[in-house]
N, C-alpha and C positions, 0 to 999 in steps of 0.2 A: 752575493745577494742570493736569498731564497727564491725559489722559484716552487709555486703551488700551482698544479696544474691536473684538470680532470681530462681523460679522453674517452670519446664514446666512438664505438663501431656504427655506422651507418649502414655500409655495404662492403660484402667481402665475396668476391665471385657472385654465386646465385643467393647467398645469405643477404636478407635486408632487414633491417631492424629499424622501424619508425615509430617513434613514441607519440603520443599526443603533444608533447612539447615540440617536436620536430614540424608537426602540422601547423603550429603556431606562426612558423616562419616560411614555409614552403608548403604549396598545396599537394606538391608530388615530389618523388626522387626525380623524375624528368625535370621539372621546374628548377630544382636546386642545380642539377647538372649544367642546364641551359644559362643560369644566372652565373655560375661558375665561369663558363666558357666564355661570357660577354664582359663581365666584371672581374673576374679573378687574376691575380698576380702570380707570374710562373715564378716558382722558387727551386732552385737547384742546390742539392746539399751533398758534400761529400765528407767522409770521416777518415781522420788521420791516425795513423797508430799514435800510441802515447810516446813513443820515441820521438817520432816526427814532431808532434806537437811540443815536446820539450825544448825542441831547437826553436820554434815559433815563438813559445813563451820568453825564452832567453832574447832573441832577436827585439821582441816588443817590451822587454824589461817589465814583465808583468810579475806580480807575486801573490798568486792565488791563496786565499785563507783556507782551502782545502785541498783535499788529493783528488785531482781530475781523473775521472773514470771513463769520460768520453770527450773527444776533441771533434770540433766540427768545423768545416768551411761552409759559408752559405752565400748565395748571390740571390739577390731580391730586386729586380729592376736594376739599377746602375749601382747599388749599394752592395758593399761585400763586408762580410764578418767573420769573425773567429771567435768561437764560444766553446768554452769548456763546462763540462757538467759533471758534478760529484754523484756518488752512490744515491739511489733512491727512485723511488716510481712517482708518487703523488707529490711529494715535498723534497725538494735537492737543491743543493748550492749550484748557482750559476754565475759564471762570468762571461760577458760579450763585450767585444770591442769591435770598432770599425777598422777594416783595412783599406790600403789603397788597391786598386784595380792590379796593378804592378805586383804588388806582394802576394795578393790573392792567386793570380796565375801561376806566379813562381811555385806556388805550392799545390796548387790544384792537381796536378799530374800524380802526386802522391796519395791520392783518394782513388785511384784507379781500381774498379772493381768493388768500391764501396760507395756507390752513389745512388741518390734517388732524385726523382723529379716529380714537382707535385703543382697543382694549380689552386692557389688560396682564396677563398673568399671570407671577408669579415663581415659579421652580421651582429647589430646589437642584440643582447639576449639577456633579460633579467639582471639590468644594471651591468652587465659585463659584456666581454666581446667573443662571441663564438666565431673560431677559425675552423672553415670547412675545407679540408685538404682532398681533393681529387686526385689521385695519383697517375702519372703518365705510364703507360705502358703495363698497367695491371687494374684489374677490376676492384679497387679498393678506394672507400670514401670514409674518412674519419672527422669527427669534431674535436677541437680542443678548445679548453677555456681556464684561462688563467685568474686565481683568485689572490687577494691579500692575506686571507687567512685560512686555516683547515676549515673553521666552523661554516664560512662561506660555501667551500666547497663541499660540504657535507650536506648543506641546505638546498643545493640548486637541483631542478628537475632535470633528469637525464634527458640528452637528446638522442640517445640510441642505446646500445649494450655497453655499460661501464667496462672499459678496457684499461683503466689506468694502471692496472697491476698486473697486466699480462704482457711480459717481456717480448712475446712475437711481434707485438705492435709498436715496438720502441723503433723509432726511425733508424737509428744504429743498426738494430737487426733486420730491418727491412731492406737495407742498404746492400746485405751481403749476397 
């Protein structure tokens, strides 16, 4: 399945990027942070080496139609996922399957030193869902929006600085 996603920087350290569109959703950055703390979901993600991912692909009998460039384990509440992503920035192939807690926990140690934790708040925005991620243990807030088409992605008003093509802000790279 194709994933089409735009990513926006809201805050990185002391750098704050608030657009007029941001203020349609929140009166201030403090209001965003407060709402995330009250209503957000904790997400923990860990990145597997592609060699380890291949073992899990075989165990799950998956047959991705693309060459995986990234393999992730994710826990969101009591749900567990294994995700493969292809090459690309705004548009790339993605395959995600649910895992049992036991299988997740058996592979989780393989993600040591390649993990992130964040609190996510989902908010309706221009007919889509904006996902605001406040990262734990770092001064970083980003917003992501998924789309059905590239045209939709190019038509949306940005929520911050567009970092969709900036590899420094890929979760995989943030986990190093």
